[in-house]
mmCIF file of the protein (N, C-alpha, C, O) and its ligand, coordinates in Angstrom:
data_MODEL
# 
_entry.id   MODEL 
# 
loop_
_entity.id 
_entity.type 
_entity.pdbx_number_of_molecules 
1 polymer     1 
2 non-polymer 1 
# 
_entity_poly.entity_id                      1 
_entity_poly.type                           'polypeptide(L)' 
_entity_poly.nstd_linkage                   no 
_entity_poly.nstd_monomer                   no 
_entity_poly.pdbx_seq_one_letter_code       MKDPICGMNVNDSSKFRSSYNGREYFFCSIACKQSFDKNPGAYAKGK 
_entity_poly.pdbx_seq_one_letter_code_can   MKDPICGMNVNDSSKFRSSYNGREYFFCSIACKQSFDKNPGAYAKGK 
_entity_poly.pdbx_strand_id                 A 
# 
loop_
_entity_poly_seq.entity_id 
_entity_poly_seq.num 
_entity_poly_seq.mon_id 
_entity_poly_seq.hetero 
1 1  MET n 
1 2  LYS n 
1 3  ASP n 
1 4  PRO n 
1 5  ILE n 
1 6  CYS n 
1 7  GLY n 
1 8  MET n 
1 9  ASN n 
1 10 VAL n 
1 11 ASN n 
1 12 ASP n 
1 13 SER n 
1 14 SER n 
1 15 LYS n 
1 16 PHE n 
1 17 ARG n 
1 18 SER n 
1 19 SER n 
1 20 TYR n 
1 21 ASN n 
1 22 GLY n 
1 23 ARG n 
1 24 GLU n 
1 25 TYR n 
1 26 PHE n 
1 27 PHE n 
1 28 CYS n 
1 29 SER n 
1 30 ILE n 
1 31 ALA n 
1 32 CYS n 
1 33 LYS n 
1 34 GLN n 
1 35 SER n 
1 36 PHE n 
1 37 ASP n 
1 38 LYS n 
1 39 ASN n 
1 40 PRO n 
1 41 GLY n 
1 42 ALA n 
1 43 TYR n 
1 44 ALA n 
1 45 LYS n 
1 46 GLY n 
1 47 LYS n 
# 
loop_
_struct_asym.id 
_struct_asym.entity_id 
A 1 
B 2 
# 
loop_
_chem_comp.id 
_chem_comp.type 
_chem_comp.mon_nstd_flag 
ALA 'L-peptide linking' y 
ARG 'L-peptide linking' y 
ASN 'L-peptide linking' y 
ASP 'L-peptide linking' y 
CYS 'L-peptide linking' y 
GLN 'L-peptide linking' y 
GLU 'L-peptide linking' y 
GLY 'peptide linking'   y 
ILE 'L-peptide linking' y 
LYS 'L-peptide linking' y 
MET 'L-peptide linking' y 
PHE 'L-peptide linking' y 
PRO 'L-peptide linking' y 
SER 'L-peptide linking' y 
TYR 'L-peptide linking' y 
VAL 'L-peptide linking' y 
ZN  non-polymer         . 
# 
_pdbx_entity_nonpoly.entity_id   2 
_pdbx_entity_nonpoly.name        ? 
_pdbx_entity_nonpoly.comp_id     ZN 
# 
_pdbx_nonpoly_scheme.asym_id         B 
_pdbx_nonpoly_scheme.entity_id       2 
_pdbx_nonpoly_scheme.mon_id          ZN 
_pdbx_nonpoly_scheme.ndb_seq_num     1 
_pdbx_nonpoly_scheme.pdb_seq_num     101 
_pdbx_nonpoly_scheme.auth_seq_num    101 
_pdbx_nonpoly_scheme.pdb_mon_id      ZN 
_pdbx_nonpoly_scheme.auth_mon_id     ZN 
_pdbx_nonpoly_scheme.pdb_strand_id   A 
_pdbx_nonpoly_scheme.pdb_ins_code    . 
# 
loop_
_atom_site.group_PDB 
_atom_site.id 
_atom_site.type_symbol 
_atom_site.label_atom_id 
_atom_site.label_alt_id 
_atom_site.label_comp_id 
_atom_site.label_asym_id 
_atom_site.label_entity_id 
_atom_site.label_seq_id 
_atom_site.pdbx_PDB_ins_code 
_atom_site.Cartn_x 
_atom_site.Cartn_y 
_atom_site.Cartn_z 
_atom_site.occupancy 
_atom_site.B_iso_or_equiv 
_atom_site.pdbx_formal_charge 
_atom_site.auth_seq_id 
_atom_site.auth_comp_id 
_atom_site.auth_asym_id 
_atom_site.auth_atom_id 
_atom_site.pdbx_PDB_model_num 
ATOM   1   N  N  . MET A 1 1  ? 0.854   -1.184 0.000  1.00 0.00 ? 1   MET A N  1 
ATOM   2   C  CA . MET A 1 1  ? 0.000   0.000  0.000  1.00 0.00 ? 1   MET A CA 1 
ATOM   3   C  C  . MET A 1 1  ? 0.888   1.232  0.000  1.00 0.00 ? 1   MET A C  1 
ATOM   4   O  O  . MET A 1 1  ? 2.018   1.209  0.490  1.00 0.00 ? 1   MET A O  1 
ATOM   5   N  N  . LYS A 1 2  ? 0.352   2.305  -0.560 1.00 0.00 ? 2   LYS A N  1 
ATOM   6   C  CA . LYS A 1 2  ? 1.072   3.570  -0.544 1.00 0.00 ? 2   LYS A CA 1 
ATOM   7   C  C  . LYS A 1 2  ? 0.247   4.629  0.169  1.00 0.00 ? 2   LYS A C  1 
ATOM   8   O  O  . LYS A 1 2  ? -0.960  4.751  -0.041 1.00 0.00 ? 2   LYS A O  1 
ATOM   9   N  N  . ASP A 1 3  ? 0.905   5.365  0.988  1.00 0.00 ? 3   ASP A N  1 
ATOM   10  C  CA . ASP A 1 3  ? 0.285   6.524  1.603  1.00 0.00 ? 3   ASP A CA 1 
ATOM   11  C  C  . ASP A 1 3  ? -0.008  7.554  0.502  1.00 0.00 ? 3   ASP A C  1 
ATOM   12  O  O  . ASP A 1 3  ? 0.921   8.056  -0.132 1.00 0.00 ? 3   ASP A O  1 
ATOM   13  N  N  . PRO A 1 4  ? -1.296  7.874  0.268  1.00 0.00 ? 4   PRO A N  1 
ATOM   14  C  CA . PRO A 1 4  ? -1.616  8.782  -0.848 1.00 0.00 ? 4   PRO A CA 1 
ATOM   15  C  C  . PRO A 1 4  ? -1.169  10.220 -0.597 1.00 0.00 ? 4   PRO A C  1 
ATOM   16  O  O  . PRO A 1 4  ? -1.123  11.026 -1.527 1.00 0.00 ? 4   PRO A O  1 
ATOM   17  N  N  . ILE A 1 5  ? -0.847  10.535 0.620  1.00 0.00 ? 5   ILE A N  1 
ATOM   18  C  CA . ILE A 1 5  ? -0.436  11.900 0.935  1.00 0.00 ? 5   ILE A CA 1 
ATOM   19  C  C  . ILE A 1 5  ? 1.040   12.114 0.616  1.00 0.00 ? 5   ILE A C  1 
ATOM   20  O  O  . ILE A 1 5  ? 1.393   13.038 -0.117 1.00 0.00 ? 5   ILE A O  1 
ATOM   21  N  N  . CYS A 1 6  ? 1.889   11.270 1.162  1.00 0.00 ? 6   CYS A N  1 
ATOM   22  C  CA . CYS A 1 6  ? 3.331   11.504 1.028  1.00 0.00 ? 6   CYS A CA 1 
ATOM   23  C  C  . CYS A 1 6  ? 4.011   10.502 0.112  1.00 0.00 ? 6   CYS A C  1 
ATOM   24  O  O  . CYS A 1 6  ? 5.179   10.676 -0.236 1.00 0.00 ? 6   CYS A O  1 
ATOM   25  N  N  . GLY A 1 7  ? 3.289   9.440  -0.287 1.00 0.00 ? 7   GLY A N  1 
ATOM   26  C  CA . GLY A 1 7  ? 3.858   8.477  -1.223 1.00 0.00 ? 7   GLY A CA 1 
ATOM   27  C  C  . GLY A 1 7  ? 4.716   7.397  -0.581 1.00 0.00 ? 7   GLY A C  1 
ATOM   28  O  O  . GLY A 1 7  ? 5.249   6.531  -1.275 1.00 0.00 ? 7   GLY A O  1 
ATOM   29  N  N  . MET A 1 8  ? 4.850   7.443  0.733  1.00 0.00 ? 8   MET A N  1 
ATOM   30  C  CA . MET A 1 8  ? 5.604   6.399  1.431  1.00 0.00 ? 8   MET A CA 1 
ATOM   31  C  C  . MET A 1 8  ? 4.879   5.070  1.364  1.00 0.00 ? 8   MET A C  1 
ATOM   32  O  O  . MET A 1 8  ? 3.651   5.022  1.302  1.00 0.00 ? 8   MET A O  1 
ATOM   33  N  N  . ASN A 1 9  ? 5.649   3.990  1.378  1.00 0.00 ? 9   ASN A N  1 
ATOM   34  C  CA . ASN A 1 9  ? 5.017   2.680  1.504  1.00 0.00 ? 9   ASN A CA 1 
ATOM   35  C  C  . ASN A 1 9  ? 4.585   2.463  2.945  1.00 0.00 ? 9   ASN A C  1 
ATOM   36  O  O  . ASN A 1 9  ? 5.341   2.712  3.884  1.00 0.00 ? 9   ASN A O  1 
ATOM   37  N  N  . VAL A 1 10 ? 3.362   1.998  3.098  1.00 0.00 ? 10  VAL A N  1 
ATOM   38  C  CA . VAL A 1 10 ? 2.863   1.664  4.430  1.00 0.00 ? 10  VAL A CA 1 
ATOM   39  C  C  . VAL A 1 10 ? 2.237   0.284  4.345  1.00 0.00 ? 10  VAL A C  1 
ATOM   40  O  O  . VAL A 1 10 ? 1.683   -0.079 3.308  1.00 0.00 ? 10  VAL A O  1 
ATOM   41  N  N  . ASN A 1 11 ? 2.316   -0.487 5.412  1.00 0.00 ? 11  ASN A N  1 
ATOM   42  C  CA . ASN A 1 11 ? 1.665   -1.780 5.318  1.00 0.00 ? 11  ASN A CA 1 
ATOM   43  C  C  . ASN A 1 11 ? 0.235   -1.688 5.841  1.00 0.00 ? 11  ASN A C  1 
ATOM   44  O  O  . ASN A 1 11 ? -0.137  -0.759 6.558  1.00 0.00 ? 11  ASN A O  1 
ATOM   45  N  N  . ASP A 1 12 ? -0.546  -2.685 5.455  1.00 0.00 ? 12  ASP A N  1 
ATOM   46  C  CA . ASP A 1 12 ? -1.975  -2.578 5.699  1.00 0.00 ? 12  ASP A CA 1 
ATOM   47  C  C  . ASP A 1 12 ? -2.351  -2.911 7.135  1.00 0.00 ? 12  ASP A C  1 
ATOM   48  O  O  . ASP A 1 12 ? -3.533  -3.046 7.451  1.00 0.00 ? 12  ASP A O  1 
ATOM   49  N  N  . SER A 1 13 ? -1.374  -3.044 7.993  1.00 0.00 ? 13  SER A N  1 
ATOM   50  C  CA . SER A 1 13 ? -1.693  -3.142 9.412  1.00 0.00 ? 13  SER A CA 1 
ATOM   51  C  C  . SER A 1 13 ? -1.517  -1.788 10.100 1.00 0.00 ? 13  SER A C  1 
ATOM   52  O  O  . SER A 1 13 ? -1.623  -1.681 11.322 1.00 0.00 ? 13  SER A O  1 
ATOM   53  N  N  . SER A 1 14 ? -1.251  -0.768 9.305  1.00 0.00 ? 14  SER A N  1 
ATOM   54  C  CA . SER A 1 14 ? -1.145  0.575  9.870  1.00 0.00 ? 14  SER A CA 1 
ATOM   55  C  C  . SER A 1 14 ? -2.410  0.943  10.624 1.00 0.00 ? 14  SER A C  1 
ATOM   56  O  O  . SER A 1 14 ? -3.517  0.652  10.172 1.00 0.00 ? 14  SER A O  1 
ATOM   57  N  N  . LYS A 1 15 ? -2.246  1.575  11.762 1.00 0.00 ? 15  LYS A N  1 
ATOM   58  C  CA . LYS A 1 15 ? -3.437  1.988  12.510 1.00 0.00 ? 15  LYS A CA 1 
ATOM   59  C  C  . LYS A 1 15 ? -3.995  3.313  11.986 1.00 0.00 ? 15  LYS A C  1 
ATOM   60  O  O  . LYS A 1 15 ? -5.070  3.747  12.401 1.00 0.00 ? 15  LYS A O  1 
ATOM   61  N  N  . PHE A 1 16 ? -3.269  3.945  11.082 1.00 0.00 ? 16  PHE A N  1 
ATOM   62  C  CA . PHE A 1 16 ? -3.768  5.180  10.492 1.00 0.00 ? 16  PHE A CA 1 
ATOM   63  C  C  . PHE A 1 16 ? -4.449  4.845  9.180  1.00 0.00 ? 16  PHE A C  1 
ATOM   64  O  O  . PHE A 1 16 ? -3.790  4.548  8.184  1.00 0.00 ? 16  PHE A O  1 
ATOM   65  N  N  . ARG A 1 17 ? -5.745  4.893  9.184  1.00 0.00 ? 17  ARG A N  1 
ATOM   66  C  CA . ARG A 1 17 ? -6.487  4.491  7.996  1.00 0.00 ? 17  ARG A CA 1 
ATOM   67  C  C  . ARG A 1 17 ? -7.800  5.259  7.895  1.00 0.00 ? 17  ARG A C  1 
ATOM   68  O  O  . ARG A 1 17 ? -8.346  5.719  8.898  1.00 0.00 ? 17  ARG A O  1 
ATOM   69  N  N  . SER A 1 18 ? -8.291  5.386  6.680  1.00 0.00 ? 18  SER A N  1 
ATOM   70  C  CA . SER A 1 18 ? -9.570  6.019  6.431  1.00 0.00 ? 18  SER A CA 1 
ATOM   71  C  C  . SER A 1 18 ? -10.255 5.297  5.292  1.00 0.00 ? 18  SER A C  1 
ATOM   72  O  O  . SER A 1 18 ? -9.606  4.753  4.398  1.00 0.00 ? 18  SER A O  1 
ATOM   73  N  N  . SER A 1 19 ? -11.578 5.301  5.338  1.00 0.00 ? 19  SER A N  1 
ATOM   74  C  CA . SER A 1 19 ? -12.339 4.766  4.219  1.00 0.00 ? 19  SER A CA 1 
ATOM   75  C  C  . SER A 1 19 ? -12.904 5.936  3.425  1.00 0.00 ? 19  SER A C  1 
ATOM   76  O  O  . SER A 1 19 ? -13.356 6.932  3.990  1.00 0.00 ? 19  SER A O  1 
ATOM   77  N  N  . TYR A 1 20 ? -12.869 5.795  2.121  1.00 0.00 ? 20  TYR A N  1 
ATOM   78  C  CA . TYR A 1 20 ? -13.442 6.818  1.268  1.00 0.00 ? 20  TYR A CA 1 
ATOM   79  C  C  . TYR A 1 20 ? -13.919 6.148  -0.003 1.00 0.00 ? 20  TYR A C  1 
ATOM   80  O  O  . TYR A 1 20 ? -13.176 5.402  -0.640 1.00 0.00 ? 20  TYR A O  1 
ATOM   81  N  N  . ASN A 1 21 ? -15.179 6.421  -0.373 1.00 0.00 ? 21  ASN A N  1 
ATOM   82  C  CA . ASN A 1 21 ? -15.748 5.811  -1.576 1.00 0.00 ? 21  ASN A CA 1 
ATOM   83  C  C  . ASN A 1 21 ? -15.592 4.292  -1.600 1.00 0.00 ? 21  ASN A C  1 
ATOM   84  O  O  . ASN A 1 21 ? -15.349 3.699  -2.652 1.00 0.00 ? 21  ASN A O  1 
ATOM   85  N  N  . GLY A 1 22 ? -15.733 3.679  -0.443 1.00 0.00 ? 22  GLY A N  1 
ATOM   86  C  CA . GLY A 1 22 ? -15.675 2.229  -0.388 1.00 0.00 ? 22  GLY A CA 1 
ATOM   87  C  C  . GLY A 1 22 ? -14.281 1.641  -0.449 1.00 0.00 ? 22  GLY A C  1 
ATOM   88  O  O  . GLY A 1 22 ? -14.121 0.420  -0.469 1.00 0.00 ? 22  GLY A O  1 
ATOM   89  N  N  . ARG A 1 23 ? -13.276 2.490  -0.479 1.00 0.00 ? 23  ARG A N  1 
ATOM   90  C  CA . ARG A 1 23 ? -11.898 1.997  -0.450 1.00 0.00 ? 23  ARG A CA 1 
ATOM   91  C  C  . ARG A 1 23 ? -11.249 2.382  0.860  1.00 0.00 ? 23  ARG A C  1 
ATOM   92  O  O  . ARG A 1 23 ? -11.645 3.347  1.514  1.00 0.00 ? 23  ARG A O  1 
ATOM   93  N  N  . GLU A 1 24 ? -10.254 1.615  1.225  1.00 0.00 ? 24  GLU A N  1 
ATOM   94  C  CA . GLU A 1 24 ? -9.547  1.917  2.439  1.00 0.00 ? 24  GLU A CA 1 
ATOM   95  C  C  . GLU A 1 24 ? -8.165  2.469  2.078  1.00 0.00 ? 24  GLU A C  1 
ATOM   96  O  O  . GLU A 1 24 ? -7.476  1.953  1.198  1.00 0.00 ? 24  GLU A O  1 
ATOM   97  N  N  . TYR A 1 25 ? -7.796  3.507  2.770  1.00 0.00 ? 25  TYR A N  1 
ATOM   98  C  CA . TYR A 1 25 ? -6.503  4.159  2.539  1.00 0.00 ? 25  TYR A CA 1 
ATOM   99  C  C  . TYR A 1 25 ? -5.699  4.095  3.825  1.00 0.00 ? 25  TYR A C  1 
ATOM   100 O  O  . TYR A 1 25 ? -6.236  4.207  4.927  1.00 0.00 ? 25  TYR A O  1 
ATOM   101 N  N  . PHE A 1 26 ? -4.399  3.912  3.652  1.00 0.00 ? 26  PHE A N  1 
ATOM   102 C  CA . PHE A 1 26 ? -3.513  3.761  4.805  1.00 0.00 ? 26  PHE A CA 1 
ATOM   103 C  C  . PHE A 1 26 ? -2.469  4.865  4.792  1.00 0.00 ? 26  PHE A C  1 
ATOM   104 O  O  . PHE A 1 26 ? -2.026  5.328  3.741  1.00 0.00 ? 26  PHE A O  1 
ATOM   105 N  N  . PHE A 1 27 ? -2.099  5.261  5.978  1.00 0.00 ? 27  PHE A N  1 
ATOM   106 C  CA . PHE A 1 27 ? -1.193  6.405  6.128  1.00 0.00 ? 27  PHE A CA 1 
ATOM   107 C  C  . PHE A 1 27 ? -0.039  6.057  7.055  1.00 0.00 ? 27  PHE A C  1 
ATOM   108 O  O  . PHE A 1 27 ? -0.135  5.158  7.890  1.00 0.00 ? 27  PHE A O  1 
ATOM   109 N  N  . CYS A 1 28 ? 1.059   6.796  6.886  1.00 0.00 ? 28  CYS A N  1 
ATOM   110 C  CA . CYS A 1 28 ? 2.232   6.539  7.710  1.00 0.00 ? 28  CYS A CA 1 
ATOM   111 C  C  . CYS A 1 28 ? 2.101   7.187  9.081  1.00 0.00 ? 28  CYS A C  1 
ATOM   112 O  O  . CYS A 1 28 ? 2.763   6.775  10.033 1.00 0.00 ? 28  CYS A O  1 
ATOM   113 N  N  . SER A 1 29 ? 1.250   8.198  9.179  1.00 0.00 ? 29  SER A N  1 
ATOM   114 C  CA . SER A 1 29 ? 1.193   8.973  10.414 1.00 0.00 ? 29  SER A CA 1 
ATOM   115 C  C  . SER A 1 29 ? -0.174  9.625  10.549 1.00 0.00 ? 29  SER A C  1 
ATOM   116 O  O  . SER A 1 29 ? -0.941  9.716  9.590  1.00 0.00 ? 29  SER A O  1 
ATOM   117 N  N  . ILE A 1 30 ? -0.453  10.071 11.751 1.00 0.00 ? 30  ILE A N  1 
ATOM   118 C  CA . ILE A 1 30 ? -1.723  10.751 11.986 1.00 0.00 ? 30  ILE A CA 1 
ATOM   119 C  C  . ILE A 1 30 ? -1.810  12.039 11.166 1.00 0.00 ? 30  ILE A C  1 
ATOM   120 O  O  . ILE A 1 30 ? -2.899  12.437 10.752 1.00 0.00 ? 30  ILE A O  1 
ATOM   121 N  N  . ALA A 1 31 ? -0.691  12.679 10.935 1.00 0.00 ? 31  ALA A N  1 
ATOM   122 C  CA . ALA A 1 31 ? -0.705  13.925 10.157 1.00 0.00 ? 31  ALA A CA 1 
ATOM   123 C  C  . ALA A 1 31 ? -1.182  13.675 8.729  1.00 0.00 ? 31  ALA A C  1 
ATOM   124 O  O  . ALA A 1 31 ? -1.963  14.455 8.185  1.00 0.00 ? 31  ALA A O  1 
ATOM   125 N  N  . CYS A 1 32 ? -0.711  12.588 8.126  1.00 0.00 ? 32  CYS A N  1 
ATOM   126 C  CA . CYS A 1 32 ? -1.149  12.264 6.770  1.00 0.00 ? 32  CYS A CA 1 
ATOM   127 C  C  . CYS A 1 32 ? -2.623  11.890 6.762  1.00 0.00 ? 32  CYS A C  1 
ATOM   128 O  O  . CYS A 1 32 ? -3.358  12.276 5.853  1.00 0.00 ? 32  CYS A O  1 
ATOM   129 N  N  . LYS A 1 33 ? -3.056  11.147 7.762  1.00 0.00 ? 33  LYS A N  1 
ATOM   130 C  CA . LYS A 1 33 ? -4.467  10.798 7.839  1.00 0.00 ? 33  LYS A CA 1 
ATOM   131 C  C  . LYS A 1 33 ? -5.334  12.053 7.952  1.00 0.00 ? 33  LYS A C  1 
ATOM   132 O  O  . LYS A 1 33 ? -6.370  12.157 7.296  1.00 0.00 ? 33  LYS A O  1 
ATOM   133 N  N  . GLN A 1 34 ? -4.918  12.979 8.762  1.00 0.00 ? 34  GLN A N  1 
ATOM   134 C  CA . GLN A 1 34 ? -5.714  14.199 8.938  1.00 0.00 ? 34  GLN A CA 1 
ATOM   135 C  C  . GLN A 1 34 ? -5.762  15.020 7.655  1.00 0.00 ? 34  GLN A C  1 
ATOM   136 O  O  . GLN A 1 34 ? -6.798  15.601 7.329  1.00 0.00 ? 34  GLN A O  1 
ATOM   137 N  N  . SER A 1 35 ? -4.671  15.070 6.940  1.00 0.00 ? 35  SER A N  1 
ATOM   138 C  CA . SER A 1 35 ? -4.677  15.785 5.658  1.00 0.00 ? 35  SER A CA 1 
ATOM   139 C  C  . SER A 1 35 ? -5.670  15.146 4.699  1.00 0.00 ? 35  SER A C  1 
ATOM   140 O  O  . SER A 1 35 ? -6.423  15.834 4.010  1.00 0.00 ? 35  SER A O  1 
ATOM   141 N  N  . PHE A 1 36 ? -5.658  13.830 4.668  1.00 0.00 ? 36  PHE A N  1 
ATOM   142 C  CA . PHE A 1 36 ? -6.595  13.115 3.804  1.00 0.00 ? 36  PHE A CA 1 
ATOM   143 C  C  . PHE A 1 36 ? -8.029  13.374 4.222  1.00 0.00 ? 36  PHE A C  1 
ATOM   144 O  O  . PHE A 1 36 ? -8.885  13.656 3.384  1.00 0.00 ? 36  PHE A O  1 
ATOM   145 N  N  . ASP A 1 37 ? -8.288  13.279 5.503  1.00 0.00 ? 37  ASP A N  1 
ATOM   146 C  CA . ASP A 1 37 ? -9.649  13.421 6.002  1.00 0.00 ? 37  ASP A CA 1 
ATOM   147 C  C  . ASP A 1 37 ? -10.227 14.819 5.735  1.00 0.00 ? 37  ASP A C  1 
ATOM   148 O  O  . ASP A 1 37 ? -11.439 14.980 5.596  1.00 0.00 ? 37  ASP A O  1 
ATOM   149 N  N  . LYS A 1 38 ? -9.364  15.803 5.667  1.00 0.00 ? 38  LYS A N  1 
ATOM   150 C  CA . LYS A 1 38 ? -9.828  17.167 5.379  1.00 0.00 ? 38  LYS A CA 1 
ATOM   151 C  C  . LYS A 1 38 ? -10.315 17.305 3.959  1.00 0.00 ? 38  LYS A C  1 
ATOM   152 O  O  . LYS A 1 38 ? -11.238 18.072 3.683  1.00 0.00 ? 38  LYS A O  1 
ATOM   153 N  N  . ASN A 1 39 ? -9.704  16.572 3.062  1.00 0.00 ? 39  ASN A N  1 
ATOM   154 C  CA . ASN A 1 39 ? -10.025 16.751 1.656  1.00 0.00 ? 39  ASN A CA 1 
ATOM   155 C  C  . ASN A 1 39 ? -9.759  15.466 0.875  1.00 0.00 ? 39  ASN A C  1 
ATOM   156 O  O  . ASN A 1 39 ? -8.880  15.427 0.014  1.00 0.00 ? 39  ASN A O  1 
ATOM   157 N  N  . PRO A 1 40 ? -10.517 14.423 1.177  1.00 0.00 ? 40  PRO A N  1 
ATOM   158 C  CA . PRO A 1 40 ? -10.220 13.117 0.574  1.00 0.00 ? 40  PRO A CA 1 
ATOM   159 C  C  . PRO A 1 40 ? -10.311 13.108 -0.941 1.00 0.00 ? 40  PRO A C  1 
ATOM   160 O  O  . PRO A 1 40 ? -9.575  12.383 -1.611 1.00 0.00 ? 40  PRO A O  1 
ATOM   161 N  N  . GLY A 1 41 ? -11.219 13.918 -1.480 1.00 0.00 ? 41  GLY A N  1 
ATOM   162 C  CA . GLY A 1 41 ? -11.385 13.922 -2.933 1.00 0.00 ? 41  GLY A CA 1 
ATOM   163 C  C  . GLY A 1 41 ? -10.133 14.352 -3.671 1.00 0.00 ? 41  GLY A C  1 
ATOM   164 O  O  . GLY A 1 41 ? -9.930  13.967 -4.822 1.00 0.00 ? 41  GLY A O  1 
ATOM   165 N  N  . ALA A 1 42 ? -9.298  15.139 -3.029 1.00 0.00 ? 42  ALA A N  1 
ATOM   166 C  CA . ALA A 1 42 ? -8.089  15.625 -3.680 1.00 0.00 ? 42  ALA A CA 1 
ATOM   167 C  C  . ALA A 1 42 ? -7.012  14.562 -3.743 1.00 0.00 ? 42  ALA A C  1 
ATOM   168 O  O  . ALA A 1 42 ? -6.107  14.639 -4.574 1.00 0.00 ? 42  ALA A O  1 
ATOM   169 N  N  . TYR A 1 43 ? -7.103  13.563 -2.867 1.00 0.00 ? 43  TYR A N  1 
ATOM   170 C  CA . TYR A 1 43 ? -6.039  12.570 -2.772 1.00 0.00 ? 43  TYR A CA 1 
ATOM   171 C  C  . TYR A 1 43 ? -6.439  11.202 -3.299 1.00 0.00 ? 43  TYR A C  1 
ATOM   172 O  O  . TYR A 1 43 ? -5.597  10.432 -3.762 1.00 0.00 ? 43  TYR A O  1 
ATOM   173 N  N  . ALA A 1 44 ? -7.735  10.906 -3.225 1.00 0.00 ? 44  ALA A N  1 
ATOM   174 C  CA . ALA A 1 44 ? -8.201  9.589  -3.640 1.00 0.00 ? 44  ALA A CA 1 
ATOM   175 C  C  . ALA A 1 44 ? -8.357  9.581  -5.156 1.00 0.00 ? 44  ALA A C  1 
ATOM   176 O  O  . ALA A 1 44 ? -9.380  10.015 -5.685 1.00 0.00 ? 44  ALA A O  1 
ATOM   177 N  N  . LYS A 1 45 ? -7.349  9.091  -5.839 1.00 0.00 ? 45  LYS A N  1 
ATOM   178 C  CA . LYS A 1 45 ? -7.382  9.096  -7.299 1.00 0.00 ? 45  LYS A CA 1 
ATOM   179 C  C  . LYS A 1 45 ? -7.884  7.761  -7.819 1.00 0.00 ? 45  LYS A C  1 
ATOM   180 O  O  . LYS A 1 45 ? -7.729  6.721  -7.179 1.00 0.00 ? 45  LYS A O  1 
ATOM   181 N  N  . GLY A 1 46 ? -8.467  7.815  -8.954 1.00 0.00 ? 46  GLY A N  1 
ATOM   182 C  CA . GLY A 1 46 ? -8.979  6.609  -9.573 1.00 0.00 ? 46  GLY A CA 1 
ATOM   183 C  C  . GLY A 1 46 ? -10.309 6.218  -8.962 1.00 0.00 ? 46  GLY A C  1 
ATOM   184 O  O  . GLY A 1 46 ? -10.801 6.866  -8.038 1.00 0.00 ? 46  GLY A O  1 
ATOM   185 N  N  . LYS A 1 47 ? -10.889 5.138  -9.495 1.00 0.00 ? 47  LYS A N  1 
ATOM   186 C  CA . LYS A 1 47 ? -12.197 4.746  -9.021 1.00 0.00 ? 47  LYS A CA 1 
ATOM   187 C  C  . LYS A 1 47 ? -12.090 3.400  -8.309 1.00 0.00 ? 47  LYS A C  1 
ATOM   188 O  O  . LYS A 1 47 ? -13.094 2.877  -7.824 1.00 0.00 ? 47  LYS A O  1 
HETATM 189 ZN ZN . ZN  B 2 .  ? 2.539   9.848  5.009  1.00 0.00 2 101 ZN  A ZN 1 
# 
């Protein structure tokens, strides 16, 4: 998995995660998760 915010590889056991449009996204840190949560449409690419 890739953190959509910073592009780092993260594994899917990361505790920083969000669901958007039926997909689950994983983050390296709470800061990346919060950035995503503020504006998920800007980061969640593809369908
Ligand atoms: Zn990150």
